[in-house]
Biotite code that builds the C-alpha atoms (Angstrom):
import biotite.structure as struc

atoms = struc.array([
    struc.Atom([0.000, 0.000, 0.000], chain_id="A", res_id=1, res_name="UNK", atom_name="CA", element="C"),
    struc.Atom([1.260, 3.470, -0.899], chain_id="A", res_id=2, res_name="UNK", atom_name="CA", element="C"),
    struc.Atom([0.228, 7.003, 0.051], chain_id="A", res_id=3, res_name="UNK", atom_name="CA", element="C"),
    struc.Atom([0.774, 10.208, -1.897], chain_id="A", res_id=4, res_name="UNK", atom_name="CA", element="C"),
    struc.Atom([1.231, 13.705, -0.496], chain_id="A", res_id=5, res_name="UNK", atom_name="CA", element="C"),
    struc.Atom([0.648, 16.120, -3.394], chain_id="A", res_id=6, res_name="UNK", atom_name="CA", element="C"),
    struc.Atom([0.874, 19.910, -3.341], chain_id="A", res_id=7, res_name="UNK", atom_name="CA", element="C"),
    struc.Atom([-1.490, 21.318, -5.956], chain_id="A", res_id=8, res_name="UNK", atom_name="CA", element="C"),
    struc.Atom([-1.863, 24.865, -7.235], chain_id="A", res_id=9, res_name="UNK", atom_name="CA", element="C"),
    struc.Atom([-3.951, 26.429, -9.959], chain_id="A", res_id=10, res_name="UNK", atom_name="CA", element="C"),
    struc.Atom([-0.927, 25.821, -12.207], chain_id="A", res_id=11, res_name="UNK", atom_name="CA", element="C"),
    struc.Atom([-0.656, 22.124, -11.383], chain_id="A", res_id=12, res_name="UNK", atom_name="CA", element="C"),
    struc.Atom([1.406, 19.930, -9.064], chain_id="A", res_id=13, res_name="UNK", atom_name="CA", element="C"),
    struc.Atom([4.440, 21.699, -7.591], chain_id="A", res_id=14, res_name="UNK", atom_name="CA", element="C"),
    struc.Atom([5.729, 18.827, -5.483], chain_id="A", res_id=15, res_name="UNK", atom_name="CA", element="C"),
    struc.Atom([4.668, 15.463, -4.099], chain_id="A", res_id=16, res_name="UNK", atom_name="CA", element="C"),
    struc.Atom([5.906, 12.519, -2.117], chain_id="A", res_id=17, res_name="UNK", atom_name="CA", element="C"),
    struc.Atom([4.923, 8.872, -2.434], chain_id="A", res_id=18, res_name="UNK", atom_name="CA", element="C"),
    struc.Atom([5.542, 6.713, 0.593], chain_id="A", res_id=19, res_name="UNK", atom_name="CA", element="C"),
    struc.Atom([4.967, 3.095, 1.409], chain_id="A", res_id=20, res_name="UNK", atom_name="CA", element="C"),
    struc.Atom([2.262, 2.670, 4.043], chain_id="A", res_id=21, res_name="UNK", atom_name="CA", element="C"),
    struc.Atom([0.136, 5.260, 5.774], chain_id="A", res_id=22, res_name="UNK", atom_name="CA", element="C"),
    struc.Atom([1.137, 8.872, 6.355], chain_id="A", res_id=23, res_name="UNK", atom_name="CA", element="C"),
    struc.Atom([1.741, 9.583, 10.025], chain_id="A", res_id=24, res_name="UNK", atom_name="CA", element="C"),
    struc.Atom([1.637, 12.970, 11.751], chain_id="A", res_id=25, res_name="UNK", atom_name="CA", element="C"),
    struc.Atom([5.439, 12.857, 11.967], chain_id="A", res_id=26, res_name="UNK", atom_name="CA", element="C"),
    struc.Atom([5.835, 12.196, 8.229], chain_id="A", res_id=27, res_name="UNK", atom_name="CA", element="C"),
    struc.Atom([3.306, 14.893, 7.337], chain_id="A", res_id=28, res_name="UNK", atom_name="CA", element="C"),
    struc.Atom([5.174, 17.363, 9.557], chain_id="A", res_id=29, res_name="UNK", atom_name="CA", element="C"),
    struc.Atom([8.421, 16.567, 7.692], chain_id="A", res_id=30, res_name="UNK", atom_name="CA", element="C"),
    struc.Atom([6.654, 17.073, 4.363], chain_id="A", res_id=31, res_name="UNK", atom_name="CA", element="C"),
    struc.Atom([5.182, 20.371, 5.533], chain_id="A", res_id=32, res_name="UNK", atom_name="CA", element="C"),
    struc.Atom([8.666, 21.582, 6.547], chain_id="A", res_id=33, res_name="UNK", atom_name="CA", element="C"),
    struc.Atom([9.771, 20.925, 2.955], chain_id="A", res_id=34, res_name="UNK", atom_name="CA", element="C"),
    struc.Atom([6.682, 22.705, 1.590], chain_id="A", res_id=35, res_name="UNK", atom_name="CA", element="C"),
    struc.Atom([6.806, 25.953, 3.579], chain_id="A", res_id=36, res_name="UNK", atom_name="CA", element="C"),
    struc.Atom([9.831, 27.390, 1.715], chain_id="A", res_id=37, res_name="UNK", atom_name="CA", element="C"),
    struc.Atom([7.763, 27.139, -1.503], chain_id="A", res_id=38, res_name="UNK", atom_name="CA", element="C"),
    struc.Atom([5.080, 29.485, -0.141], chain_id="A", res_id=39, res_name="UNK", atom_name="CA", element="C"),
    struc.Atom([4.683, 33.262, -0.310], chain_id="A", res_id=40, res_name="UNK", atom_name="CA", element="C"),
    struc.Atom([3.091, 35.927, 1.876], chain_id="A", res_id=41, res_name="UNK", atom_name="CA", element="C"),
    struc.Atom([-0.649, 36.377, 1.458], chain_id="A", res_id=42, res_name="UNK", atom_name="CA", element="C"),
    struc.Atom([-2.201, 37.391, -0.980], chain_id="A", res_id=43, res_name="UNK", atom_name="CA", element="C"),
    struc.Atom([0.571, 36.293, -3.359], chain_id="A", res_id=44, res_name="UNK", atom_name="CA", element="C"),
    struc.Atom([0.712, 33.081, -5.341], chain_id="A", res_id=45, res_name="UNK", atom_name="CA", element="C"),
    struc.Atom([1.108, 29.950, -3.217], chain_id="A", res_id=46, res_name="UNK", atom_name="CA", element="C"),
    struc.Atom([-0.017, 31.847, -0.118], chain_id="A", res_id=47, res_name="UNK", atom_name="CA", element="C"),
    struc.Atom([-2.993, 29.752, 1.036], chain_id="A", res_id=48, res_name="UNK", atom_name="CA", element="C"),
    struc.Atom([-2.738, 26.193, 2.272], chain_id="A", res_id=49, res_name="UNK", atom_name="CA", element="C"),
    struc.Atom([-6.009, 24.264, 2.369], chain_id="A", res_id=50, res_name="UNK", atom_name="CA", element="C"),
    struc.Atom([-6.093, 21.068, 4.392], chain_id="A", res_id=51, res_name="UNK", atom_name="CA", element="C"),
    struc.Atom([-8.993, 18.698, 4.793], chain_id="A", res_id=52, res_name="UNK", atom_name="CA", element="C"),
    struc.Atom([-10.188, 17.385, 8.132], chain_id="A", res_id=53, res_name="UNK", atom_name="CA", element="C"),
    struc.Atom([-7.758, 14.471, 8.266], chain_id="A", res_id=54, res_name="UNK", atom_name="CA", element="C"),
    struc.Atom([-6.551, 14.096, 11.847], chain_id="A", res_id=55, res_name="UNK", atom_name="CA", element="C"),
    struc.Atom([-2.836, 14.270, 10.943], chain_id="A", res_id=56, res_name="UNK", atom_name="CA", element="C"),
    struc.Atom([-3.343, 17.714, 9.386], chain_id="A", res_id=57, res_name="UNK", atom_name="CA", element="C"),
    struc.Atom([-4.344, 19.270, 12.693], chain_id="A", res_id=58, res_name="UNK", atom_name="CA", element="C"),
    struc.Atom([-1.877, 18.181, 15.361], chain_id="A", res_id=59, res_name="UNK", atom_name="CA", element="C"),
    struc.Atom([-0.392, 20.730, 17.753], chain_id="A", res_id=60, res_name="UNK", atom_name="CA", element="C"),
    struc.Atom([3.020, 20.263, 16.095], chain_id="A", res_id=61, res_name="UNK", atom_name="CA", element="C"),
    struc.Atom([1.533, 21.163, 12.701], chain_id="A", res_id=62, res_name="UNK", atom_name="CA", element="C"),
    struc.Atom([-0.175, 24.232, 14.147], chain_id="A", res_id=63, res_name="UNK", atom_name="CA", element="C"),
    struc.Atom([3.044, 25.360, 15.870], chain_id="A", res_id=64, res_name="UNK", atom_name="CA", element="C"),
    struc.Atom([5.098, 24.924, 12.687], chain_id="A", res_id=65, res_name="UNK", atom_name="CA", element="C"),
    struc.Atom([2.627, 26.880, 10.600], chain_id="A", res_id=66, res_name="UNK", atom_name="CA", element="C"),
    struc.Atom([2.320, 29.657, 13.174], chain_id="A", res_id=67, res_name="UNK", atom_name="CA", element="C"),
    struc.Atom([6.145, 29.863, 13.397], chain_id="A", res_id=68, res_name="UNK", atom_name="CA", element="C"),
    struc.Atom([6.082, 30.649, 9.678], chain_id="A", res_id=69, res_name="UNK", atom_name="CA", element="C"),
    struc.Atom([3.826, 33.685, 10.350], chain_id="A", res_id=70, res_name="UNK", atom_name="CA", element="C"),
    struc.Atom([0.700, 31.968, 9.083], chain_id="A", res_id=71, res_name="UNK", atom_name="CA", element="C"),
    struc.Atom([-2.860, 32.295, 10.292], chain_id="A", res_id=72, res_name="UNK", atom_name="CA", element="C"),
    struc.Atom([-4.648, 29.068, 11.177], chain_id="A", res_id=73, res_name="UNK", atom_name="CA", element="C"),
    struc.Atom([-8.341, 28.565, 10.599], chain_id="A", res_id=74, res_name="UNK", atom_name="CA", element="C"),
    struc.Atom([-10.228, 25.270, 10.637], chain_id="A", res_id=75, res_name="UNK", atom_name="CA", element="C"),
    struc.Atom([-9.257, 23.502, 7.398], chain_id="A", res_id=76, res_name="UNK", atom_name="CA", element="C"),
    struc.Atom([-7.556, 26.616, 5.913], chain_id="A", res_id=77, res_name="UNK", atom_name="CA", element="C"),
    struc.Atom([-4.098, 28.029, 6.634], chain_id="A", res_id=78, res_name="UNK", atom_name="CA", element="C"),
    struc.Atom([-3.223, 31.468, 5.240], chain_id="A", res_id=79, res_name="UNK", atom_name="CA", element="C"),
    struc.Atom([0.417, 32.447, 4.845], chain_id="A", res_id=80, res_name="UNK", atom_name="CA", element="C"),
    struc.Atom([0.658, 36.088, 5.892], chain_id="A", res_id=81, res_name="UNK", atom_name="CA", element="C"),
    struc.Atom([4.389, 36.730, 5.606], chain_id="A", res_id=82, res_name="UNK", atom_name="CA", element="C"),
    struc.Atom([7.690, 35.809, 7.166], chain_id="A", res_id=83, res_name="UNK", atom_name="CA", element="C"),
])
């Protein structure tokens, strides 16, 4: 069994990872650390991160990482506001 972590924009896929097995909170956190440098301050391109309600998307570690990157957290939507 494999899982895919894609990052999609209006222009298409900008990055992805395919892993064997299920995605854990730890693995998603690592992937998010790789993703954040590809983002821009809001309202620029790549400035809004939309996550579904999957449990691993909403751990305290994820929230802390996103907030450390000067992002605003809302349920199921993260807005990058600048660095």
